C-alpha positions in Angstrom: -8.4 -21.0 -13.5 -8.9 -17.4 -14.0 -9.7 -16.0 -17.1 -7.4 -12.8 -16.9 -4.4 -11.8 -15.1 -4.6 -9.1 -12.6 -1.4 -7.0 -11.9 -0.9 -5.0 -8.4 1.8 -2.6 -8.2 3.6 -2.5 -4.8 1.6 -0.6 -2.1 1.3 -2.3 1.7 4.4 -5.4 1.4 3.4 -6.8 4.7 -0.1 -6.8 3.8 -0.5 -7.7 0.1 0.3 -11.3 0.1 -2.7 -11.5 2.1 -5.0 -9.1 0.7 -4.0 -10.2 -2.8 -6.5 -13.6 -2.3 -9.6 -10.4 -1.7 -9.0 -9.3 -4.9 -9.0 -13.1 -6.4 -11.7 -14.1 -8.3 -12.9 -16.7 -11.0 -12.2 -13.6 -13.2 -9.1 -12.7 -12.0 -5.6 -14.5 -11.4 -3.8 -11.9 -9.2 -0.1 -11.2 -9.4 1.9 -9.0 -7.5 4.8 -6.6 -8.8 7.9 -6.2 -7.5 11.5 -4.8 -8.7 14.3 -2.6 -8.2 13.8 0.8 -7.2 16.3 2.3 -8.9 15.2 0.5 -12.3 11.4 1.0 -12.0 12.4 5.0 -11.4 14.8 4.8 -14.4 11.7 3.6 -16.2 9.1 5.4 -14.8 10.9 8.8 -15.2 10.8 8.7 -19.2 7.0 8.4 -19.1 5.9 10.8 -16.2 6.0 14.6 -15.4 8.8 15.1 -13.2 6.7 16.9 -11.0 4.5 14.2 -10.3 5.3 12.1 -7.1 7.9 9.5 -6.8 4.8 6.9 -5.8 3.0 7.4 -9.2 6.9 7.6 -11.2 7.5 4.0 -9.2 3.9 2.3 -10.1 4.3 3.8 -13.8 7.7 1.9 -14.0 6.5 -1.3 -12.1 3.3 -1.7 -14.6 5.5 -0.9 -17.7 8.1 -3.3 -16.5 5.9 -6.0 -16.2 3.8 -5.4 -19.6 7.1 -5.5 -21.1 8.5 -8.4 -20.1 6.2 -10.6 -22.2 4.6 -12.7 -19.1 1.3 -11.0 -19.8 -1.4 -11.3 -22.5 -2.2 -7.6 -23.0 -5.8 -8.3 -23.9 -6.2 -10.7 -20.8 -4.7 -8.1 -18.2 -5.6 -6.0 -15.8 -4.2 -3.3 -13.6 -5.6 -2.6 -9.6 -4.7 1.0 -8.9 -5.6 1.9 -5.1 -6.9 5.5 -4.8 -7.5 7.9 -2.0 -10.2 10.1 -3.0 -8.5 13.3 -2.0 -5.9 16.1 -2.3 -3.4 13.2 -3.1 -1.9 13.6 -6.8 -2.6 9.4 -6.2 -6.8 10.3 -7.0 -5.6 10.9 -10.2 -3.6 7.6 -11.1 -6.2 6.1 -13.8 -6.9 9.0 -15.5 -2.9 9.8 -15.5 -1.7 6.4 -16.1 -4.3 5.7 -19.3 -2.6 8.1 -21.6 0.9 6.4 -20.6 -0.2 2.8 -21.1 -2.0 4.0 -24.9 1.1 5.4 -25.6 3.3 2.6 -24.8 1.3 0.2 -26.9 -0.9 -1.1 -24.3 -4.1 0.4 -24.8 -6.0 -3.1 -24.3 -5.0 -3.4 -20.6 -8.1 -2.8 -18.2 -7.6 -0.2 -15.5 -9.5 -0.7 -12.4 -10.0 1.6 -9.5 -10.2 0.6 -5.7 -11.8 3.3 -3.7 -14.7 4.4 -1.6 -15.0 7.9 -3.0 -16.9 6.9 -6.0 -13.8 7.9 -8.5 -14.2 6.0 -11.8 -17.1 4.3 -11.2 -16.9 3.0 -14.5 -13.7 1.2 -13.6 -14.5 0.3 -10.5 -12.9 -3.2 -9.2 -16.5 -5.1 -7.9 -17.1 -5.4 -4.3 -18.7 -8.0 -2.6 -19.5 -9.4 1.0 -16.4 -12.0 0.4 -14.2 -9.9 -0.8 -15.0 -7.6 2.6 -14.7 -10.3 5.0 -11.1 -11.8 3.2 -9.6 -7.7 3.4 -10.7 -7.4 7.0 -8.8 -10.6 8.2 -5.6 -9.8 5.4 -5.6 -6.3 7.3 -5.7 -7.6 10.7 -3.4 -10.4 10.1 -0.8 -8.5 8.4 -0.6 -5.6 11.0 -0.2 -8.7 14.1 2.8 -10.3 11.5 4.7 -7.4 10.4 4.8 -5.9 14.5 5.9 -9.2 15.6 8.9 -9.9 13.2 10.1 -6.2 13.3 10.5 -6.6 17.0 12.0 -10.2 16.7 13.9 -9.9 13.4 16.5 -7.5 14.9 17.5 -9.3 18.2 17.0 -13.2 16.9 20.2 -15.7 17.7 19.9 -17.7 14.6 19.4 -15.1 11.2 16.9 -15.9 9.3 15.1 -17.6 11.7 11.7 -14.3 11.9 11.6 -14.1 8.2 11.3 -18.0 7.7 8.2 -18.3 10.3 6.9 -15.0 8.5 7.0 -16.9 5.7 5.5 -19.9 7.1 2.4 -18.1 8.6 1.7 -16.1 5.3 1.3 -19.4 3.8 -0.9 -20.5 6.3 -3.0 -17.4 6.3 -2.9 -17.1 2.5 -4.5 -20.9 2.4 -7.3 -19.5 5.1 -7.9 -16.8 3.1 -8.0 -19.0 0.1 -10.9 -21.4 1.8 -12.3 -18.6 3.3 -11.4 -20.3 7.0 -11.2 -18.2 10.4 -12.5 -15.2 8.8 -14.8 -14.6 11.8 -14.0 -12.0 15.0 -13.1 -15.6 16.8 -11.0 -17.0 13.9 -8.8 -13.9 13.2 -8.1 -13.3 17.1 -7.2 -17.2 17.3 -4.8 -17.1 14.7 -3.3 -13.8 16.1 -2.6 -15.3 19.2 -1.3 -18.4 17.3 1.1 -16.3 16.1 2.2 -14.2 19.1 3.0 -17.3 20.7 5.5 -19.0 18.0 7.4 -15.2 17.5 7.5 -15.0 21.5 9.4 -18.3 21.1 11.9 -17.2 18.7 15.7 -17.2 20.7 16.7 -13.8 20.7 19.5 -11.7 22.5 18.9 -8.6 24.9 21.7 -6.9 22.9 20.8 -2.9 23.0 19.0 -1.5 20.2 17.8 2.0 19.5 14.3 2.4 18.7 13.2 4.1 15.6 9.5 4.9 14.7 8.5 5.0 11.1 5.8 7.0 10.1 4.7 8.9 6.8 2.4 8.5 3.8 1.0 5.1 3.3 3.3 4.4 0.1 6.6 5.7 1.4 5.9 4.3 4.9 4.4 0.8 3.9 6.6 0.1 0.4 10.1 -0.7 0.1 10.2 0.5 -3.0 8.7 3.7 -1.9 11.3 4.1 1.0 14.3 2.5 -0.5 14.0 -0.1 2.0 14.6 1.5 4.9 13.2 -0.9 7.4 16.3 -3.0 6.1 18.9 -0.1 6.0 17.8 1.0 9.6 17.9 -2.9 11.4 21.4 -3.1 9.5 22.4 0.1 11.8 21.3 -1.3 15.0 17.6 -0.4 15.5 14.5 -2.1 16.0 11.6 -0.3 13.8 8.3 0.5 15.2 6.0 0.7 12.0 2.5 0.1 13.2 -0.3 -1.8 10.6 -2.7 -0.3 8.4 -5.8 -1.1 10.7 -5.0 2.8 12.2 -5.1 4.1 8.5 -8.2 2.4 7.7 -10.4 3.2 10.8 -8.8 6.9 9.9 -10.2 6.6 6.3 -13.9 5.7 7.4 -13.7 8.6 10.2 -12.8 11.3 8.1 -13.4 10.4 4.2 -16.9 9.6 4.0 -18.6 12.8 3.9 -19.3 12.3 -0.1 -21.8 9.6 0.3 -25.6 10.1 1.5 -26.3 9.9 5.4 -27.0 6.1 5.4 -24.0 5.2 3.8 -21.8 7.1 6.4 -23.9 5.9 9.4 -23.2 2.7 7.9 -19.4 3.5 7.9 -19.5 4.7 11.2 -21.1 0.9 12.2 -18.0 -0.5 10.0 -15.4 1.5 11.9 -17.1 0.8 15.5 -16.9 -3.0 14.2 -13.3 -3.1 13.1 -12.5 -0.4 16.0 -13.0 -3.9 18.5 -11.2 -5.9 16.6 -8.2 -3.8 17.0 -8.5 -3.7 20.3 -8.8 -6.7 21.1 -6.0 -8.1 18.8 -3.5 -5.1 20.3 -4.2 -6.5 23.9 -3.0 -10.3 22.3 0.3 -8.7 21.2 0.6 -6.9 24.7 0.2 -9.4 26.3 2.9 -11.8 24.5 5.3 -8.7 25.6 5.1 -6.7 21.8 4.7 -3.3 21.8 2.0 -1.6 19.4 0.3 1.8 19.0 -3.0 2.4 21.3 -6.0 1.3 19.6 -7.0 4.2 17.1 -9.5 5.9 18.9 -7.2 6.5 21.8 -4.5 7.6 19.7 -6.9 10.0 18.6 -7.6 11.2 21.3 -4.0 11.8 22.3 -3.5 13.6 19.4 -5.8 16.3 20.2 -3.7 19.6 20.6 -0.7 18.3 19.3 -2.2 17.9 15.5 -4.4 20.1 13.9 -7.5 17.3 13.8 -9.5 19.3 11.3 -6.5 18.4 8.4 -7.9 15.1 6.9 -6.5 15.2 3.8 -4.3 12.4 2.7 -2.4 10.6 5.9 -3.6 14.3 7.4 -3.6 14.7 11.2 -2.9 10.7 11.8 1.1 11.1 11.0 1.4 13.7 13.8 -0.5 11.1 15.9 1.3 8.0 14.9 5.0 10.2 15.8 3.4 11.2 19.4 2.4 7.4 19.6 5.7 6.2 18.9 7.2 8.4 21.3 4.9 7.7 23.7 6.0 4.0 23.5 9.7 4.4 23.7 10.8 5.2 20.4 12.1 8.4 20.8 13.6 8.8 17.7 11.2 8.9 14.7 12.0 9.2 11.0 9.0 10.4 8.6 9.2 9.2 5.2 7.5 11.5 2.1 7.1 11.7 -1.1 9.0 15.3 -2.1 6.2 17.7 -3.4 3.5 15.9 -1.6 0.8 19.2 -0.2 -0.9 17.0 2.1 1.9 15.5 3.8 4.0 18.3 4.1 1.3 20.0 5.4 0.2 18.0 8.1 3.7 16.3 8.9 6.4 18.6 8.0 4.5 21.6 9.2 4.6 19.5 12.4 8.2 18.5 13.4 9.3 21.7 15.9 5.9 21.5 17.4 5.4 17.7 18.1 9.4 17.9 19.8 8.3 20.8 22.0 5.1 18.8 23.4 7.1 16.0 23.5 10.7 16.3 25.4 13.0 14.1 24.6 12.3 13.3 21.5 13.8 13.4 17.7 11.7 14.1 14.9 13.6 14.0 11.2 12.0 13.7 7.8 13.0 12.6 4.6 12.0 13.4 1.3 11.7 10.7 -1.2 12.0 11.7 -5.1 13.8 10.4 -8.4 16.1 13.5 -7.8 16.8 12.5 -4.4 20.3 11.3 -4.3 21.1 7.9 -2.2 23.8 9.9 0.1 21.4 12.7 0.9 18.9 9.9 2.4 21.7 8.0 4.1 22.6 11.4 6.1 19.4 11.9 7.3 19.1 8.8 8.6 22.6 9.5 10.4 21.2 12.9 11.6 18.5 11.0 13.6 20.6 8.1 14.6 23.8 10.0 15.7 22.2 13.1 17.6 22.3 13.0 21.1 18.3 13.3 22.9 
């Protein structure tokens, strides 16, 4: 049994149940934090300045809620925080969260940083080959699993069948990761083919659904707390949601964020990106052969984005957000909802600043943004979504 407990706040709903096995070790027993966004937001706002973004408010609420529950010994507990390492305020999460925990009486709790920008090196989570191999497998399995579930769930004839299958595969893949099995390219892709066959066999109806591409910054797009369970809301209103996985962001990050490292490390990052890119292309071929939709591979998506987005802007999700919007429109998801954190400077420049231009360059599309903030009421969010769904295009 591990000596200590590592708490991981929500970020990637589809991937963290698998990535947890990359972070687990003899030292750390990993616990994924959950919760209701209303309760966590209320708690976080008691400790966080109102100028900070909603992801930090929710992360603070999650961590404090867990520590105050009494389930974890503060002396033997750590918190893992992912940091982007650029203009995003999330790059300062460790330094912002430390005084909050001290003030709340949890100064014993260790804060660990996960980033490749050499931030908070004294608090960095040790990364080894085993962790990288497990993380790579979890990355592609999470991408494939979330895409297939999203395209089957709204059309299933037996409610709950898709979610049951998803949970079964999470258990199978989690056991693979725990045991260190099927981590090679062949093993990863074999599991993808097996999943594709299972999800394709789920009985579905041919009822018409509106296709909506969901984009935005990494937290509000991929975390149900950050977007107030937007996928479930859209599906309940007769939509099929296109939500791409994390491999595009990982490849974008390797492509644009390694400038702080010496040349040998940057060259190694490019080699790693090429390796991951090959696996991504083969995974996407498996999905498409099974009849599932997906964005183009990263390199192709990047080339398609030239002339549509300012490629020099790589802060936060940068030009990738505009590229994803265009990519989903070209895949037939002509309505695009961009979820963002209010006050996120990179997001507002690279996403909101592109809506009108993208719609002019992509005839027949409609792009609507919704900003999430503790001051944003549920009615405001709902009205933005209805604007997207009810406007004729």
